[in-house]
C-alpha positions as CSV (number, residue, x, y, z in Angstrom):
1,X,80.0,152.6,47.2
2,X,81.3,152.0,50.5
3,X,84.0,149.3,51.4
4,X,81.4,146.9,52.9
5,X,79.4,147.4,49.8
6,X,82.2,146.2,47.6
7,X,83.2,143.5,50.0
8,X,79.6,142.0,50.6
9,X,77.8,143.1,47.5
10,X,74.5,144.9,47.4
11,X,72.3,143.9,50.2
12,X,69.2,145.1,48.6
13,X,69.7,142.9,45.7
14,X,70.7,140.0,47.8
15,X,67.5,140.4,49.8
16,X,65.3,140.7,46.7
17,X,66.7,137.4,45.4
18,X,67.3,135.3,48.6
19,X,64.2,136.4,50.6
20,X,61.7,136.8,47.8
21,X,58.2,136.1,48.8
22,X,58.9,136.3,52.5
23,X,57.6,138.8,55.0
24,X,60.1,141.5,55.9
25,X,61.1,142.1,59.5
26,X,59.6,145.6,59.4
27,X,56.3,144.1,58.0
28,X,56.3,141.4,60.7
29,X,57.0,143.9,63.6
30,X,54.1,146.2,62.4
31,X,51.8,143.2,62.2
32,X,52.5,141.9,65.6
33,X,52.1,145.5,67.0
34,X,48.6,145.8,65.3
35,X,47.7,142.2,66.5
36,X,48.9,143.2,70.1
37,X,46.7,146.3,70.0
38,X,43.6,144.4,69.2
39,X,44.3,141.9,71.9
40,X,45.0,144.5,74.6
41,X,41.7,146.2,73.5
42,X,39.7,143.2,74.0
43,X,41.5,142.5,77.4
44,X,40.6,146.1,78.5
45,X,36.9,145.6,77.5
46,X,36.7,142.5,79.6
47,X,38.3,144.0,82.6
48,X,35.9,146.9,82.2
49,X,32.8,144.7,81.9
50,X,34.1,142.8,85.1
51,X,34.4,145.9,86.9
52,X,30.7,146.8,85.8
53,X,29.4,143.6,86.9
54,X,31.0,143.8,90.3
55,X,29.7,147.3,90.7
56,X,26.0,146.3,89.9
57,X,26.2,143.3,92.2
58,X,27.4,145.5,95.0
59,X,24.3,147.6,94.3
60,X,21.9,144.8,94.4
61,X,23.3,143.4,97.7
62,X,23.3,146.8,99.4
63,X,26.8,148.3,99.4
64,X,28.1,150.5,102.0
65,X,25.8,153.4,101.3
66,X,22.1,153.1,102.0
67,X,19.9,156.1,101.3
68,X,17.6,157.4,104.0
69,X,14.0,156.2,103.9
């Protein structure tokens, strides 16, 4: 038992009683990380679709390259 444990008490026991039923900081950080991943995946998919739409629109209006006829 360290000096701080003797001075402050057992922090694990205190956390179990004082913060019972609440999400831990580690769990919250992991949840936020997972949510951010899904959000960025959707954003990336939207950007890719926008690029594809621009590319196809350029093909329809005849971009810089025109094949020989």
